[in-house]
N, C-alpha and C positions, 0 to 999 in steps of 0.2 A: 403252752396248753393257756395261755392268755389269749390265744384267737378263740382257743375252743368253748373257753368259759365265756367270751364275751358273744360268741355268735349260737353255739347252743345252750347256752346255761350251765349251773354248778351240777347239774343232775347228771351231765355228761362227764364229770369226771370222777377217776378214784377215788377212796379214802386215801391212798397214800397220794396222789395228787392234788388233791386238795390242802393236805397237811403241808407237804411241799411247798405250794404258792405262799400259802399263809408265811412257813418260817423263812423263803426267799425276803420277804418284805424288811422282814428283821437281820436278816444276814445276807444282803448283796454281792458282797463281796465273797462267799463261801458256798461249794459245792452244798446243797443241805439234803440230797440225798440219802449219803451215809446215815445220818441224824435220822431220816423218816424211816429209814430202811432198821435201823435198830429200835424204834418207837414200836414197830410193829413185832419185831421179833421179840422185846422185854412184855410188851402190854396185850399184842394181839388184835387189837381192834381199835377203832377211832374212839367208840364210846368210854372203852377203859385206860385209853389215853386221858380222853378230858375228866374223867373222874381221878384221876390220879392226884396226889399230895404232892408239892412241892418237892418233897422229902424222894419220891419216888422216881419224879421229873429230874431228879439232880442225877442220879444213876446214868441218866443217857448222855454218852461222850458227845465231846462239843457243844451241849446246848447252853447252858450259862444260864446267871441268871437275870440277862432280858429274855432270851426264849421260855422260860420258866413263868415270866410275867405275863408275857402276850399268851400262853395258851390260859393260863388264870384269869385275862380279863375275857376272851373268847368264853370262858366255862361261866365266867358272871354275867356276859352276856344272854347265851343258851337260857341260864338261871330265868331271868329276869323275863326273856320272852316267853318262856313256859307259865310263869306267875301271871305273866300279863293277858294271855290264852285263856286258863280258867280260873280267872276273879271275876266275882260275882255270878258266877252260873256251877250248875252241877254240871263234877265231869263226866260222871255213869248217868246220866237220867233218864237213857232210854237203853234200848236194846241196843240201836245201833253204835249207841255212844259205847256199849259194854264193847262189841263187837271190833270196834276199831281201836279200842286198850288194847 
């Protein structure tokens, strides 16, 4: 997956593969695929996983507090990036913006 990411970019990976690579950074000595499968079985999508509370995330077997912390940090980064992109401008200022929304 790492070679695929480096050669073709993150768009070439599935949601499951992205989450698996992310969690692997935290759990290097553990197979994270079962954790990822549990995530998608429980939450259904990457967006729902990212929106989950720490309490909801704790229901995933073998995730642990460091995995929850990692996901909360990613959620925080996404939030800040979104805020940066929309700060100082009208989000729905024209028809094209509405269509993109």
